[in-house]
C-alpha positions in Angstrom: 0.5 -0.4 0.4 1.8 2.9 -1.7 0.6 6.1 1.0 -0.9 8.0 -1.1 -3.7 4.8 -0.9 -3.2 4.9 2.8 -4.5 8.7 3.1 -7.4 8.3 0.4 -8.3 4.6 2.9 -12.2 5.9 4.4 -13.1 7.4 1.2 -11.9 4.5 -0.9 -14.4 1.8 1.6 -17.1 3.7 1.5 -18.1 3.9 -2.2 -16.6 0.1 -1.9 -19.7 -0.6 1.1 -21.6 2.4 -1.8 -20.7 -0.6 -4.6 -19.7 2.6 -6.3 -16.4 2.7 -8.4 -14.5 5.7 -6.2 -11.5 5.9 -9.1 -14.4 6.2 -11.7 -17.6 9.0 -11.3 -17.4 8.6 -7.2 -13.7 10.7 -6.9 -16.0 13.0 -5.9 -17.7 12.1 -3.4 -14.7 9.5 -2.1 -12.8 13.4 -2.1 -15.6 14.5 0.4 -15.4 11.2 3.3 -12.0 12.3 3.0 -12.6 15.7 3.9 -15.0 15.2 5.9 -12.7 12.6 8.1 -9.8 14.0 8.4 -11.2 17.8 9.1 -12.5 16.2 12.3 -9.7 13.8 12.6 -7.9 17.4 12.3 -9.9 19.5 14.7 -9.4 17.2 17.7 -6.3 17.3 17.4 -6.2 20.5 17.8 -8.7 20.8 20.3 -6.3 18.3 22.7 -3.3 20.4 22.5 -5.1 23.6 22.7 -6.9 22.4 26.0 
């Protein structure tokens, strides 16, 4: 597994679960899921560090 595959893993798994091809038309869906996942993770890290 390459670094880019590891970073895109959450969105890829969601697309597979929904039965769509993450490499094709569902590229935006994979991007959206990854954005939301990493937003929550980064906000949690900032909150832990700041408090």
